[in-house]
Structure formats: structure tokens, C-alpha cells
N, CA, C and O atoms as a printed pandas DataFrame, in Angstrom:
     atom_number atom_name residue_name chain_id  residue_number  x_coord  y_coord  z_coord
0              1         N          MET        A               1   82.821  -43.988 -131.582
1              2        CA          MET        A               1   82.320  -42.636 -131.456
2              3         C          MET        A               1   80.886  -42.539 -131.983
3              4         O          MET        A               1   80.042  -41.882 -131.375
4              5         N          LEU        A               2   80.617  -43.190 -133.104
5              6        CA          LEU        A               2   79.293  -43.075 -133.682
6              7         C          LEU        A               2   78.380  -44.233 -133.302
7              8         O          LEU        A               2   77.266  -44.347 -133.815
8              9         N          ARG        A               3   78.853  -45.091 -132.402
9             10        CA          ARG        A               3   78.021  -46.215 -132.001
10            11         C          ARG        A               3   77.037  -45.754 -130.924
11            12         O          ARG        A               3   77.420  -45.046 -129.992
12            13         N          PRO        A               4   75.777  -46.152 -131.053
13            14        CA          PRO        A               4   74.817  -45.738 -130.018
14            15         C          PRO        A               4   75.072  -46.495 -128.723
15            16         O          PRO        A               4   75.467  -47.661 -128.735
16            17         N          LYS        A               5   74.846  -45.830 -127.634
17            18        CA          LYS        A               5   75.023  -46.452 -126.338
18            19         C          LYS        A               5   73.664  -46.917 -125.843
19            20         O          LYS        A               5   72.722  -46.130 -125.743
20            21         N          ILE        A               6   73.573  -48.184 -125.540
21            22        CA          ILE        A               6   72.325  -48.762 -125.063
22            23         C          ILE        A               6   72.337  -48.689 -123.548
23            24         O          ILE        A               6   73.258  -49.195 -122.908
24            25         N          PRO        A               7   71.318  -48.061 -122.965
25            26        CA          PRO        A               7   71.329  -47.957 -121.503
26            27         C          PRO        A               7   71.035  -49.311 -120.865
27            28         O          PRO        A               7   70.263  -50.110 -121.395
28            29         N          ASN        A               8   71.653  -49.546 -119.739
29            30        CA          ASN        A               8   71.419  -50.776 -118.990
30            31         C          ASN        A               8   70.235  -50.536 -118.063
31            32         O          ASN        A               8   70.197  -49.558 -117.317
32            33         N          MET        A               9   69.273  -51.445 -118.127
33            34        CA          MET        A               9   68.126  -51.321 -117.237
34            35         C          MET        A               9   68.502  -51.885 -115.882
35            36         O          MET        A               9   68.865  -53.056 -115.780
36            37         N          PRO        A              10   68.423  -51.078 -114.847
37            38        CA          PRO        A              10   68.799  -51.593 -113.525
38            39         C          PRO        A              10   67.761  -52.607 -113.038
39            40         O          PRO        A              10   66.564  -52.473 -113.292
40            41         N          GLN        A              11   68.256  -53.616 -112.336
41            42        CA          GLN        A              11   67.361  -54.623 -111.778
42            43         C          GLN        A              11   66.695  -54.046 -110.533
43            44         O          GLN        A              11   67.308  -53.281 -109.790
44            45         N          PRO        A              12   65.430  -54.421 -110.312
45            46        CA          PRO        A              12   64.756  -53.898 -109.115
46            47         C          PRO        A              12   65.415  -54.432 -107.849
47            48         O          PRO        A              12   65.878  -55.572 -107.796
48            49         N          THR        A              13   65.442  -53.593 -106.855
49            50        CA          THR        A              13   66.045  -53.983 -105.589
50            51         C          THR        A              13   64.955  -54.075 -104.536
51            52         O          THR        A              13   63.908  -53.441 -104.664
52            53         N          GLY        A              14   65.192  -54.845 -103.522
53            54        CA          GLY        A              14   64.229  -54.976 -102.428
54            55         C          GLY        A              14   63.196  -56.037 -102.749
55            56         O          GLY        A              14   63.292  -56.742 -103.753
56            57         N          LEU        A              15   62.221  -56.135 -101.886
57            58        CA          LEU        A              15   61.179  -57.124 -102.045
58            59         C          LEU        A              15   60.092  -56.595 -102.973
59            60         O          LEU        A              15   59.693  -55.432 -102.903
60            61         N          ILE        A              16   59.634  -57.479 -103.835
61            62        CA          ILE        A              16   58.560  -57.111 -104.747
62            63         C          ILE        A              16   57.340  -57.925 -104.350
63            64         O          ILE        A              16   57.395  -59.154 -104.296
64            65         N          THR        A              17   56.240  -57.240 -104.071
65            66        CA          THR        A              17   55.022  -57.948 -103.685
66            67         C          THR        A              17   54.201  -58.242 -104.925
67            68         O          THR        A              17   54.054  -57.381 -105.792
68            69         N          PRO        A              18   53.663  -59.452 -105.019
69            70        CA          PRO        A              18   52.826  -59.768 -106.176
70            71         C          PRO        A              18   51.508  -59.003 -106.083
71            72         O          PRO        A              18   51.093  -58.616 -104.990
72            73         N          PRO        A              19   50.858  -58.786 -107.206
73            74        CA          PRO        A              19   49.590  -58.058 -107.155
74            75         C          PRO        A              19   48.539  -58.865 -106.410
75            76         O          PRO        A              19   48.531  -60.095 -106.449
76            77         N          ALA        A              20   47.660  -58.153 -105.736
77            78        CA          ALA        A              20   46.623  -58.814 -104.946
78            79         C          ALA        A              20   45.604  -59.451 -105.880
79            80         O          ALA        A              20   45.220  -58.868 -106.894
80            81         N          VAL        A              21   45.175  -60.658 -105.522
81            82        CA          VAL        A              21   44.193  -61.380 -106.311
82            83         C          VAL        A              21   42.824  -61.124 -105.704
83            84         O          VAL        A              21   42.611  -61.365 -104.516
84            85         N          VAL        A              22   41.901  -60.639 -106.514
85            86        CA          VAL        A              22   40.555  -60.373 -106.040
86            87         C          VAL        A              22   39.668  -61.508 -106.510
87            88         O          VAL        A              22   39.543  -61.759 -107.709
88            89         N          GLU        A              23   39.055  -62.192 -105.560
89            90        CA          GLU        A              23   38.184  -63.305 -105.904
90            91         C          GLU        A              23   36.737  -62.832 -105.874
91            92         O          GLU        A              23   36.333  -62.130 -104.947
92            93         N          PRO        A              24   35.951  -63.213 -106.889
93            94        CA          PRO        A              24   34.551  -62.785 -106.885
94            95         C          PRO        A              24   33.779  -63.515 -105.788
95            96         O          PRO        A              24   34.076  -64.661 -105.450
96            97         N          THR        A              25   32.801  -62.836 -105.253
97            98        CA          THR        A              25   31.966  -63.435 -104.225
98            99         C          THR        A              25   30.606  -63.758 -104.805
99           100         O          THR        A              25   30.148  -63.099 -105.739
100          101         N          ALA        A              26   29.972  -64.754 -104.264
101          102        CA          ALA        A              26   28.646  -65.151 -104.740
102          103         C          ALA        A              26   27.597  -64.264 -104.091
103          104         O          ALA        A              26   27.685  -63.952 -102.904
104          105         N          VAL        A              27   26.612  -63.863 -104.868
105          106        CA          VAL        A              27   25.521  -63.044 -104.363
106          107         C          VAL        A              27   24.332  -63.959 -104.136
107          108         O          VAL        A              27   23.820  -64.576 -105.070
108          109         N          ILE        A              28   23.902  -64.041 -102.894
109          110        CA          ILE        A              28   22.762  -64.885 -102.558
110          111         C          ILE        A              28   21.575  -63.976 -102.299
111          112         O          ILE        A              28   21.636  -63.130 -101.408
112          113         N          PRO        A              29   20.480  -64.131 -103.067
113          114        CA          PRO        A              29   19.329  -63.257 -102.834
114          115         C          PRO        A              29   18.659  -63.580 -101.504
115          116         O          PRO        A              29   18.691  -64.719 -101.037
116          117         N          HIS        A              30   18.056  -62.567 -100.909
117          118        CA          HIS        A              30   17.379  -62.711  -99.625
118          119         C          HIS        A              30   16.103  -63.520  -99.817
119          120         O          HIS        A              30   15.311  -63.225 -100.713
120          121         N          GLN        A              31   15.899  -64.526  -98.996
121          122        CA          GLN        A              31   14.714  -65.364  -99.087
122          123         C          GLN        A              31   13.608  -64.759  -98.229
123          124         O          GLN        A              31   13.844  -64.350  -97.092
124          125         N          ALA        A              32   12.393  -64.708  -98.788
125          126        CA          ALA        A              32   11.249  -64.212  -98.028
126          127         C          ALA        A              32   10.862  -65.239  -96.982
127          128         O          ALA        A              32   11.055  -66.436  -97.193
128          129         N          THR        A              33   10.320  -64.796  -95.862
129          130        CA          THR        A              33    9.955  -65.705  -94.773
130          131         C          THR        A              33    8.541  -66.247  -94.905
131          132         O          THR        A              33    8.110  -67.034  -94.064
132          133         N          THR        A              34    7.803  -65.845  -95.944
133          134        CA          THR        A              34    6.436  -66.343  -96.099
134          135         C          THR        A              34    6.475  -67.761  -96.636
135          136         O          THR        A              34    7.426  -68.159  -97.308
136          137         N          SER        A              35    5.416  -68.527  -96.330
137          138        CA          SER        A              35    5.387  -69.909  -96.764
138          139         C          SER        A              35    4.869  -70.058  -98.187
139          140         O          SER        A              35    5.138  -71.075  -98.825
140          141         N          ALA        A              36    4.121  -69.060  -98.714
141          142        CA          ALA        A              36    3.585  -69.148 -100.066
142          143         C          ALA        A              36    4.695  -68.838 -101.064
143          144         O          ALA        A              36    5.482  -67.916 -100.848
144          145         N          PRO        A              37    4.766  -69.603 -102.157
145          146        CA          PRO        A              37    5.807  -69.306 -103.154
146          147         C          PRO        A              37    5.501  -67.978 -103.854
147          148         O          PRO        A              37    4.360  -67.670 -104.201
148          149         N          VAL        A              38    6.534  -67.242 -104.036
149          150        CA          VAL        A              38    6.398  -65.926 -104.676
150          151         C          VAL        A              38    6.797  -66.066 -106.126
151          152         O          VAL        A              38    7.906  -66.502 -106.434
152          153         N          THR        A              39    5.888  -65.693 -107.026
153          154        CA          THR        A              39    6.207  -65.735 -108.450
154          155         C          THR        A              39    6.535  -64.328 -108.905
155          156         O          THR        A              39    5.795  -63.388 -108.614
156          157         N          PRO        A              40    7.604  -64.183 -109.592
157          158        CA          PRO        A              40    7.959  -62.825 -110.046
158          159         C          PRO        A              40    6.968  -62.337 -111.093
159          160         O          PRO        A              40    6.449  -63.116 -111.891
160          161         N          ALA        A              41    6.720  -61.042 -111.073
161          162        CA          ALA        A              41    5.816  -60.431 -112.050
162          163         C          ALA        A              41    6.502  -60.410 -113.402
163          164         O          ALA        A              41    7.720  -60.247 -113.469
164          165         N          PRO        A              42    5.751  -60.571 -114.478
165          166        CA          PRO        A              42    6.385  -60.534 -115.803
166          167         C          PRO        A              42    6.934  -59.138 -116.082
167          168         O          PRO        A              42    6.326  -58.119 -115.755
168          169         N          ALA        A              43    8.092  -59.141 -116.694
169          170        CA          ALA        A              43    8.741  -57.868 -117.006
170          171         C          ALA        A              43    7.985  -57.176 -118.129
171          172         O          ALA        A              43    7.588  -57.819 -119.101
172          173         N          PRO        A              44    7.782  -55.858 -118.001
173          174        CA          PRO        A              44    7.094  -55.151 -119.083
174          175         C          PRO        A              44    7.961  -55.109 -120.338
175          176         O          PRO        A              44    9.190  -55.139 -120.267
176          177         N          ALA        A              45    7.305  -55.039 -121.463
177          178        CA          ALA        A              45    8.041  -54.995 -122.727
178          179         C          ALA        A              45    8.832  -53.701 -122.815
179          180         O          ALA        A              45    8.351  -52.641 -122.415
180          181         N          ALA        A              46   10.033  -53.791 -123.334
181          182        CA          ALA        A              46   10.872  -52.608 -123.462
182          183         C          ALA        A              46   10.331  -51.712 -124.561
183          184         O          ALA        A              46   10.185  -52.121 -125.712
184          185         N          VAL        A              47   10.038  -50.487 -124.177
185          186        CA          VAL        A              47    9.524  -49.510 -125.126
186          187         C          VAL        A              47   10.628  -48.501 -125.375
187          188         O          VAL        A              47   11.118  -47.863 -124.443
188          189         N          SER        A              48   11.017  -48.359 -126.629
189          190        CA          SER        A              48   12.086  -47.408 -126.919
190          191         C          SER        A              48   11.521  -45.994 -126.917
191          192         O          SER        A              48   10.375  -45.757 -127.299
192          193         N          ALA        A              49   12.344  -45.082 -126.483
193          194        CA          ALA        A              49   11.915  -43.689 -126.417
194          195         C          ALA        A              49   11.885  -43.057 -127.803
195          196         O          ALA        A              49   11.191  -42.063 -128.015
196          197         N          ARG        A              50   12.637  -43.628 -128.753
197          198        CA          ARG        A              50   12.696  -43.065 -130.097
198          199         C          ARG        A              50   11.904  -43.942 -131.054
199          200         O          ARG        A              50   11.900  -45.166 -130.931
200          201         N          PRO        A              51   11.243  -43.315 -131.995
201          202        CA          PRO        A              51   10.562  -44.133 -133.003
202          203         C          PRO        A              51   11.578  -44.722 -133.975
203          204         O          PRO        A              51   12.644  -44.147 -134.196
204          205         N          THR        A              52   11.247  -45.850 -134.542
205          206        CA          THR        A              52   12.153  -46.460 -135.501
206          207         C          THR        A              52   12.103  -45.683 -136.816
207          208         O          THR        A              52   11.058  -45.160 -137.202
208          209         N          VAL        A              53   13.229  -45.617 -137.483
209          210        CA          VAL        A              53   13.327  -44.880 -138.741
210          211         C          VAL        A              53   13.021  -45.838 -139.878
211          212         O          VAL        A              53   13.636  -46.897 -140.001
212          213         N          GLN        A              54   12.069  -45.453 -140.700
213          214        CA          GLN        A              54   11.726  -46.270 -141.855
214          215         C          GLN        A              54   12.093  -45.496 -143.113
215          216         O          GLN        A              54   11.634  -44.374 -143.328
216          217         N          LEU        A              55   12.919  -46.108 -143.930
217          218        CA          LEU        A              55   13.370  -45.452 -145.148
218          219         C          LEU        A              55   12.438  -45.825 -146.289
219          220         O          LEU        A              55   12.281  -46.996 -146.634
220          221         N          THR        A              56   11.832  -44.813 -146.857
221          222        CA          THR        A              56   10.991  -45.004 -148.031
222          223         C          THR        A              56   11.806  -44.577 -149.240
223          224         O          THR        A              56   12.840  -43.929 -149.078
224          225         N          PRO        A              57   11.374  -44.918 -150.439
225          226        CA          PRO        A              57   12.123  -44.482 -151.622
226          227         C          PRO        A              57   12.276  -42.963 -151.702
227          228         O          PRO        A              57   13.298  -42.465 -152.174
228          229         N          GLY        A              58   11.273  -42.236 -151.248
229          230        CA          GLY        A              58   11.374  -40.771 -151.268
230          231         C          GLY        A              58   12.444  -40.253 -150.336
231          232         O          GLY        A              58   13.180  -39.333 -150.690
232          233         N          THR        A              59   12.545  -40.835 -149.135
233          234        CA          THR        A              59   13.570  -40.371 -148.208
234          235         C          THR        A              59   14.963  -40.778 -148.676
235          236         O          THR        A              59   15.930  -40.054 -148.439
236          237         N          VAL        A              60   15.075  -41.924 -149.336
237          238        CA          VAL        A              60   16.381  -42.335 -149.864
238          239         C          VAL        A              60   16.840  -41.354 -150.940
239          240         O          VAL        A              60   18.005  -40.957 -150.975
240          241         N          VAL        A              61   15.909  -40.965 -151.822
241          242        CA          VAL        A              61   16.253  -39.997 -152.875
242          243         C          VAL        A              61   16.628  -38.661 -152.250
243          244         O          VAL        A              61   17.556  -37.999 -152.713
244          245         N          ALA        A              62   15.913  -38.258 -151.199
245          246        CA          ALA        A              62   16.231  -36.990 -150.537
246          247         C          ALA        A              62   17.603  -37.049 -149.867
247          248         O          ALA        A              62   18.363  -36.082 -149.924
248          249         N          LEU        A              63   17.922  -38.176 -149.235
249          250        CA          LEU        A              63   19.236  -38.302 -148.594
250          251         C          LEU        A              63   20.362  -38.298 -149.619
251          252         O          LEU        A              63   21.397  -37.666 -149.411
252          253         N          VAL        A              64   20.158  -39.002 -150.720
253          254        CA          VAL        A              64   21.184  -39.021 -151.768
254          255         C          VAL        A              64   21.356  -37.628 -152.371
255          256         O          VAL        A              64   22.479  -37.185 -152.613
256          257         N          GLY        A              65   20.246  -36.946 -152.610
257          258        CA          GLY        A              65   20.324  -35.589 -153.164
258          259         C          GLY        A              65   20.997  -34.625 -152.205
259          260         O          GLY        A              65   21.796  -33.784 -152.619
260          261         N          GLY        A              66   20.674  -34.746 -150.911
261          262        CA          GLY        A              66   21.315  -33.875 -149.922
262          263         C          GLY        A              66   22.803  -34.152 -149.799
263          264         O          GLY        A              66   23.605  -33.224 -149.691
264          265         N          GLY        A              67   23.171  -35.429 -149.815
265          266        CA          GLY        A              67   24.592  -35.760 -149.751
266          267         C          GLY        A              67   25.359  -35.266 -150.957
267          268         O          GLY        A              67   26.487  -34.787 -150.839
268          269         N          THR        A              68   24.728  -35.388 -152.137
269          270        CA          THR        A              68   25.367  -34.888 -153.359
270          271         C          THR        A              68   25.546  -33.374 -153.296
271          272         O          THR        A              68   26.583  -32.846 -153.697
272          273         N          ALA        A              69   24.526  -32.682 -152.790
273          274        CA          ALA        A              69   24.622  -31.220 -152.677
274          275         C          ALA        A              69   25.735  -30.813 -151.724
275          276         O          ALA        A              69   26.469  -29.862 -151.991
276          277         N          VAL        A              70   25.863  -31.530 -150.613
277          278        CA          VAL        A              70   26.926  -31.206 -149.656
278          279         C          VAL        A              70   28.295  -31.432 -150.277
279          280         O          VAL        A              70   29.196  -30.609 -150.109
280          281         N          VAL        A              71   28.460  -32.536 -150.991
281          282        CA          VAL        A              71   29.750  -32.816 -151.630
282          283         C          VAL        A              71   30.078  -31.757 -152.673
283          284         O          VAL        A              71   31.223  -31.317 -152.769
284          285         N          LEU        A              72   29.088  -31.346 -153.453
285          286        CA          LEU        A              72   29.336  -30.322 -154.477
286          287         C          LEU        A              72   29.689  -28.979 -153.849
287          288         O          LEU        A              72   30.580  -28.284 -154.339
288          289         N          VAL        A              73   29.005  -28.604 -152.773
289          290        CA          VAL        A              73   29.290  -27.314 -152.134
290          291         C          VAL        A              73   30.684  -27.329 -151.509
291          292         O          VAL        A              73   31.448  -26.377 -151.669
292          293         N          VAL        A              74   31.013  -28.401 -150.803
293          294        CA          VAL        A              74   32.344  -28.475 -150.182
294          295         C          VAL        A              74   33.428  -28.499 -151.260
295          296         O          VAL        A              74   34.471  -27.865 -151.101
296          297         N          GLY        A              75   33.193  -29.220 -152.347
297          298        CA          GLY        A              75   34.163  -29.239 -153.444
298          299         C          GLY        A              75   34.352  -27.870 -154.065
299          300         O          GLY        A              75   35.479  -27.471 -154.359
300          301         N          ALA        A              76   33.248  -27.138 -154.269
301          302        CA          ALA        A              76   33.354  -25.801 -154.844
302          303         C          ALA        A              76   34.122  -24.863 -153.925
303          304         O          ALA        A              76   34.919  -24.047 -154.389
304          305         N          VAL        A              77   33.886  -24.976 -152.628
305          306        CA          VAL        A              77   34.612  -24.120 -151.684
306          307         C          VAL        A              77   36.098  -24.439 -151.701
307          308         O          VAL        A              77   36.929  -23.531 -151.709
308          309         N          LEU        A              78   36.439  -25.726 -151.706
309          310        CA          LEU        A              78   37.854  -26.091 -151.711
310          311         C          LEU        A              78   38.552  -25.678 -153.005
311          312         O          LEU        A              78   39.698  -25.227 -152.979
312          313         N          VAL        A              79   37.863  -25.833 -154.137
313          314        CA          VAL        A              79   38.459  -25.425 -155.417
314          315         C          VAL        A              79   38.642  -23.916 -155.457
315          316         O          VAL        A              79   39.655  -23.425 -155.956
316          317         N          SER        A              80   37.674  -23.180 -154.937
317          318        CA          SER        A              80   37.815  -21.719 -154.952
318          319         C          SER        A              80   38.953  -21.266 -154.039
319          320         O          SER        A              80   39.655  -20.306 -154.355
320          321         N          MET        A              81   39.138  -21.947 -152.914
321          322        CA          MET        A              81   40.268  -21.588 -152.048
322          323         C          MET        A              81   41.601  -21.897 -152.727
323          324         O          MET        A              81   42.550  -21.120 -152.615
324          325         N          LEU        A              82   41.676  -23.026 -153.430
325          326        CA          LEU        A              82   42.890  -23.365 -154.157
326          327         C          LEU        A              82   43.168  -22.350 -155.260
327          328         O          LEU        A              82   44.312  -21.953 -155.480
328          329         N          LEU        A              83   42.120  -21.940 -155.941
329          330        CA          LEU        A              83   42.276  -20.930 -156.998
330          331         C          LEU        A              83   42.730  -19.599 -156.420
331          332         O          LEU        A              83   43.555  -18.909 -157.019
332          333         N          ALA        A              84   42.197  -19.235 -155.261
333          334        CA          ALA        A              84   42.621  -17.979 -154.636
334          335         C          ALA        A              84   44.096  -18.021 -154.267
335          336         O          ALA        A              84   44.807  -17.031 -154.441
336          337         N          VAL        A              85   44.560  -19.155 -153.759
337          338        CA          VAL        A              85   45.978  -19.278 -153.411
338          339         C          VAL        A              85   46.840  -19.222 -154.663
339          340         O          VAL        A              85   47.906  -18.608 -154.651
340          341         N          ALA        A              86   46.392  -19.857 -155.746
341          342        CA          ALA        A              86   47.168  -19.850 -156.983
342          343         C          ALA        A              86   47.252  -18.447 -157.567
343          344         O          ALA        A              86   48.317  -18.027 -158.019
344          345         N          ILE        A              87   46.150  -17.725 -157.562
345          346        CA          ILE        A              87   46.147  -16.353 -158.101
346          347         C          ILE        A              87   47.032  -15.445 -157.260
347          348         O          ILE        A              87   47.761  -14.609 -157.794
348          349         N          THR        A              88   46.966  -15.610 -155.940
349          350        CA          THR        A              88   47.811  -14.795 -155.064
350          351         C          THR        A              88   49.286  -15.089 -155.317
351          352         O          THR        A              88   50.098  -14.166 -155.380
352          353         N          GLY        A              89   49.635  -16.354 -155.460
353          354        CA          GLY        A              89   51.031  -16.699 -155.735
354          355         C          GLY        A              89   51.513  -16.147 -157.059
355          356         O          GLY        A              89   52.640  -15.660 -157.158
356          357         N          ALA        A              90   50.662  -16.218 -158.088
357          358        CA          ALA        A              90   51.056  -15.683 -159.404
358          359         C          ALA        A              90   51.220  -14.174 -159.350
359          360         O          ALA        A              90   52.155  -13.634 -159.941
360          361         N          SER        A              91   50.328  -13.485 -158.654
361          362        CA          SER        A              91   50.452  -12.024 -158.590
362          363         C          SER        A              91   51.685  -11.614 -157.793
363          364         O          SER        A              91   52.328  -10.618 -158.124
364          365         N          LEU        A              92   52.021  -12.362 -156.755
365          366        CA          LEU        A              92   53.235  -12.047 -156.009
366          367         C          LEU        A              92   54.478  -12.295 -156.848
367          368         O          LEU        A              92   55.458  -11.559 -156.733
368          369         N          ALA        A              93   54.450  -13.317 -157.687
369          370        CA          ALA        A              93   55.591  -13.583 -158.564
370          371         C          ALA        A              93   55.761  -12.457 -159.580
371          372         O          ALA        A              93   56.880  -12.027 -159.860
372          373         N          ILE        A              94   54.654  -11.989 -160.123
373          374        CA          ILE        A              94   54.727  -10.884 -161.096
374          375         C          ILE        A              94   55.238   -9.623 -160.411
375          376         O          ILE        A              94   56.057   -8.899 -160.978
376          377         N          CYS        A              95   54.759   -9.352 -159.189
377          378        CA          CYS        A              95   55.244   -8.174 -158.452
378          379         C          CYS        A              95   56.743   -8.285 -158.179
379          380         O          CYS        A              95   57.463   -7.291 -158.275
380          381         N          ALA        A              96   57.210   -9.462 -157.845
381          382        CA          ALA        A              96   58.636   -9.641 -157.582
382          383         C          ALA        A              96   59.459   -9.406 -158.836
383          384         O          ALA        A              96   60.534   -8.810 -158.764
384          385         N          LEU        A              97   58.973   -9.866 -159.992
385          386        CA          LEU        A              97   59.687   -9.625 -161.250
386          387         C          LEU        A              97   59.746   -8.146 -161.587
387          388         O          LEU        A              97   60.782   -7.645 -162.025
388          389         N          VAL        A              98   58.639   -7.448 -161.384
389          390        CA          VAL        A              98   58.610   -6.017 -161.687
390          391         C          VAL        A              98   59.555   -5.263 -160.770
391          392         O          VAL        A              98   60.290   -4.387 -161.226
392          393         N          ILE        A              99   59.549   -5.586 -159.492
393          394        CA          ILE        A              99   60.437   -4.892 -158.548
394          395         C          ILE        A              99   61.893   -5.190 -158.867
395          396         O          ILE        A              99   62.736   -4.297 -158.789
396          397         N          ARG        A             100   62.205   -6.437 -159.229
397          398        CA          ARG        A             100   63.580   -6.783 -159.585
398          399         C          ARG        A             100   64.011   -6.040 -160.842
399          400         O          ARG        A             100   65.150   -5.584 -160.950
400          401         N          SER        A             101   63.094   -5.925 -161.780
401          402        CA          SER        A             101   63.417   -5.191 -163.003
402          403         C          SER        A             101   63.673   -3.715 -162.719
403          404         O          SER        A             101   64.601   -3.121 -163.266
404          405         N          LEU        A             102   62.845   -3.131 -161.861
405          406        CA          LEU        A             102   63.050   -1.717 -161.506
406          407         C          LEU        A             102   64.364   -1.506 -160.778
407          408         O          LEU        A             102   65.044   -0.505 -161.003
408          409         N          ILE        A             103   64.729   -2.437 -159.908
409          410        CA          ILE        A             103   65.993   -2.297 -159.178
410          411         C          ILE        A             103   67.171   -2.449 -160.126
411          412         O          ILE        A             103   68.160   -1.727 -160.000
412          413         N          ASN        A             104   67.080   -3.382 -161.079
413          414        CA          ASN        A             104   68.168   -3.586 -162.037
414          415         C          ASN        A             104   68.339   -2.385 -162.947
415          416         O          ASN        A             104   69.470   -1.981 -163.217
416          417         N          THR        A             105   67.243   -1.799 -163.431
417          418        CA          THR        A             105   67.372   -0.631 -164.317
418          419         C          THR        A             105   67.884    0.573 -163.548
419          420         O          THR        A             105   68.598    1.407 -164.106
420          421         N          GLU        A             106   67.528    0.675 -162.268
421          422        CA          GLU        A             106   68.042    1.785 -161.458
422          423         C          GLU        A             106   69.547    1.618 -161.227
423          424         O          GLU        A             106   70.279    2.607 -161.195
424          425         N          ALA        A             107   70.013    0.378 -161.066
425          426        CA          ALA        A             107   71.428    0.149 -160.838
426          427         C          ALA        A             107   72.235    0.399 -162.104
427          428         O          ALA        A             107   73.395    0.804 -162.018
428          429         N          LYS        A             108   71.639    0.164 -163.304
429          430        CA          LYS        A             108   72.350    0.395 -164.564
430          431         C          LYS        A             108   72.491    1.867 -164.868
431          432         O          LYS        A             108   73.442    2.254 -165.547
432          433         N          ARG        A             109   71.595    2.700 -164.400
433          434        CA          ARG        A             109   71.654    4.144 -164.686
434          435         C          ARG        A             109   72.770    4.821 -163.936
435          436         O          ARG        A             109   73.268    5.853 -164.385
436          437         N          ARG        A             110   73.173    4.290 -162.834
437          438        CA          ARG        A             110   74.203    4.947 -162.029
438          439         C          ARG        A             110   75.562    4.703 -162.536
439          440         O          ARG        A             110   76.533    5.193 -161.959
């Protein structure tokens, strides 16, 4: 009753075709009909669209200071949110105790 039932995988039926094999073809460049040998032009040097970033001691100090500021701000926000949740939970607990006390004293008077 409590034993799991393992499903039987049915065997495929019918003919199974193997996957098609794609063979790469050779690319032969077109030969010019002129008798003079053609020399390819030298490729221009690759020029990057962006300038390279050079880190100086001043920029390193600025990056470290900025990262520290971000960590401190995010930490302060997270701690304040945690504190807000804790204060809300404590105030709700106090409200529940007061309401329970009022209900109990009302029940004793009757």
C-alpha cells in the first residue's frame, strides 16, 4: 500500500530515423582573372570606441570612499527597517495584552 509505483517507460514503436549528419563544406575564394598578383591591403589598426580607464591613486580612493558610503547607507536603511518591524511587533503585543486584560476584567464583573 505504501510502496511507490514506478512507471514503466514504453518502448518506442515504429521506425526511428537517425539524426541527419551535416558535413561542413569548404569555402573556396574566387580567383581574380588578372595576371598580376594581388596583394591584400594591410588591415587598419583596431581603434576602440571607448577610451581606456586608468586608475590613479585619487580615483581608487574615490571609488573606495563611494563604495563605503553605499554600504553604510544600505546598512542604515536595512537596520532602520528591522527596527521599525520590531517596534511594530512590540506595540501590537502590548495592545493585545491590554485588550485581553480589558476583556478578562469585563468578564469578571458579570
